[in-house]
N, C-alpha and C positions, 0 to 999 in steps of 0.2 A: 243322310243316315249317320246319327251318330254312332257313339263306340260301345254305349249301355244298349241300345236297340241290335248291333252287332253281335255282342254278347248271350242275349238274352235269346238270340235266334240260333245257338252252338246246338247241335241234335243231342240228347244225352246218351248214356252208355247204361243200358238196362242189363243186371248181372243177374243172372237166371240160375237159379239154385235148387235142387232136390233139399239140400238140405241150410243153413243161414247164409250161405252165401261168403261166408268169409275169407276164403280158399281165393275165391274167383276174385275179390276188392284187394287181397294183396298185392294180385299179379298185375290187376288194372291198375290200383296206384303205383305200383314200382315203375310201370310205362308212363305214366301221367307224369310223375316227377323229372323225367327228362324233359317234358316242355314248361319252365318256369312259368308261373304265373296264367297258367293255362286255366280257363274257366268253363271247361266240360265239366256238364251235370250227368254224376256218377248214382244212379240208382240200385239200390240192391232189392232185387224181386226173389225173397225165401220160399222154401217149401211149396214148389211148383213141383207137385206130384201127380197131376192129370190135365187131360186135355182143355177142359175150362179155364184153369188157370196160366195155360200157355197160351192159348187164344187170346186171352184179358190183355197180356204182357205184348203180344204179336199186336192187338190192335194200337195199344198205345204207342210203339214204337213204329207204326206208320203212321198217324195223325204229327208226332214229333219229329220225325225223319229220322229216327233214333237207330241205334246198334243193339242185338244182343251179343252178351257176350255170355258162354254159358258153362258150367261144371257138372253136365250131369253124368251121374256115375252110372247109374241104371241105363244098360243098353236099350231098352226097350224106351224110356221115358225119353232118350238123348235121339233114337230116330225120330220120334214122333216130334220131338220140337223142331230136329232139322228138316222135316219135311212138311212142315207148317210153316217156317221160315220162308224155305223157297217154294211153296206155293203163292205164300202173302207178298213173295219180293221183298224180304227183310234182310238187310246185311246181317252176318251172325260171325263168330266164331267160337270154336268149339276147343277148351282150352284142356280138356281129357279124353275126348274120343280114339284119338289117332295113338296115341301116347298106351292108352290103355287096353288097345288093340294089339299093339305091337307086344306088350309086356303077356298077354294074353298067348299069345302067339308062341313067343320066346317058351313061356313057361309052363307052356302046354296046359292050362287052366284056368278057369272061368272066374274073373274078380266076385266078390262078395257081392257088390254092387249097394252097399248101404251109406245113406246120404249122412254126414255129417261124421261122419267117423276123426275127420280131420281135427271138427271143435272137443268131441269126446275126451280125444289123446292129448288135447293141450287145454281142457277144459281149468283147470289149476290158471295158466296164464292167464287164459281170458278171463277169469271170477278178479282174479286182479288186477288187471286194466280196467274193467268196467266198477271194482269197488274204488279205485283209487280214482277216476272221472268223476263218479260219484259224490264221494270225500269232498275233492278240491271245489267246488259244484255248489255244494253248501256248506264251507268251511263258513267258521266265524259268523252265524246265523244269516248268511245267503240263503236265498230260495227256502224261504223257511214252509212252502208248503210242500214240500218234499221231505220234512223230518219224519211223517208216518213211515216212507217208505224205506229207511235206515234200518241195518240190523242191528245198531247200537247207536245210543244219542249219550253224550259228552254236554255236560253243562257246568257252569262254573265261573267264578269272575275271573277277570283279567289276570294273566299270567301262572294261570294252573297250567299249563302244557295241554290245552283242549287241544290245538293243532297238531304237533309232536305226535302226541299220542294217536289220534283221529289215524294222522297218514300211516304210524308204524302197524296201526290194527287193518289198514286199507291193503296193505302192501301184503298180507295174508289172504287178504278176498273178502274181507268184512265192509260194508257200507257202512259207513260213520258218518252220524252228523253233529256237529258241536255249536252250541247257543250260549253265548256269553249270556251271563248276569253284571243286571248294570243296575246299581240303585238309582229310583225312580223310574224307571222304563218299564214297562210289565212286559215280560218274557211272552213270544208269539204264543197267541193261542195250541199251533200245532203243539208244543212242547207239553203238552198237559192232554192230546189228545194219543199222543203216542203210548204203547203198552208199557207202564211205569217198570214192569220187569226190567226190560230191556235201556231204560236211561239210568245212568250214574251221574252223580251229582259230584263234582271232584272239589275236595274240601284241603285244606292246606293250614299248616301251623300259622299265627299272626307277623310272629319273627321273622319266618322263612320267606312270606309273601313279600316284605315289607325290602327283605334284603334283595331279594329278584326282582323286583321293580326298581330298587333303587340302581340295579346296574342297567335296567334299561334305562334310567332317566339320564345315567352320566352318559350312556353311548349314544344317546340322542340329542346331548346335550342341551336338555330341559332346564328349566328353570325348577332347581329344589326343592322351593317354598310351593308345592303343591299337593293336593288332597289325594293324588294318588301315592303319594308315599306318609301320609299324614297317618299315625297311629291310631288314633280315633276315627280317622276317615275308614280305616281300612278295616277296625273291629268291626263297625257299622256295615260297608261291605259284607262280610263274612255272615255276621249274624242274618244280613240280609237273604244271602244264599242259602243260609240254612233252611231258612222257613220257607224258600220256593221247594226243596228239597223235602220237606217235609206236607207241604198242602199239595205236590204232585205223587206225592209216596214212593221217591226215587231211593234210589240205593246210595249211601253216600261210601266213598272210595277216599281215605287219606294218601295223600300223595309227596307228601311230605317227606323231603330226601330219601324218595324211592326212585331206583332207575323206571323210564318206560316200560321195560320187558316185565318187570315186575306188576305195575299198574297193570298191563295189558292182560297178562295169566293171572289176574287176579278176577279180572270182570270176564275172561273165557271162562275160568271156572266156575264160577257163579253163573253163567246164562247155561252152562253145560248141565248143571245142578238143577237147573227149572225147566229146562226143555229137551226133549229128544237129541241127543248128541248128535246124530247123525241128520235130523231133518230140523231142529229149531231156525235155522237161516233159512233154506231152499225152500222150505214151507211158506215161510213168510213173504219172500220174495215172489211167489209161483202167480 
């Protein structure tokens, strides 16, 4: 038997939760990291709130010879899952029960048993992680099919600071896509399918852009006789970009000599004036 066949037959770990399974996954991953190069499949099964879903994951565990790790905070749901695992002969590990029972006895009170409290308490952190992951995956025109899923879309010619601005916004929880504009290359059609009220064209002065690009050319030791910093060609690029902005009905933002923080604030102020301040992002991504 070859190594790949052995790897494929490693039983999975099913993380079962009445919430999103993030706490259980964190525990499991902290254990797995102690086994470098492990190939143990980890499958998160969230929102397990009834017997039907419990039976479904137990059936999968039986077929794959997997184990169930659970963080069921509701005592009744936990009891049901444990009984089902025992009846089916599926190995299970309870990450919550013993500690919850101990604290209940110690404090002489019952737990509120509400799934997802860990995520709710740390929602801002998880939003940032998800936003940064999304933003990096669609950076510089990658995965254009995901452009319409972004909270904010930035577009512009090379060296207008699209990536730094995208990452800065993502650090505050916004999913940002950025799309380069290159003369002679048609932008992806998804750029024009996005809500134009969320798309911002980054404009920059002719002189400042050439200076930015000249520094880039020097740092990379490129040939200075290049269209990349040719004044006429750069002017044509900027004119082409403005035509794209007008065609899509995008909002133009001037970023010349402006710190990232100022550009980010300008964009967010515009968006919150156009959409409900509390809902414009969450509604769009629901």
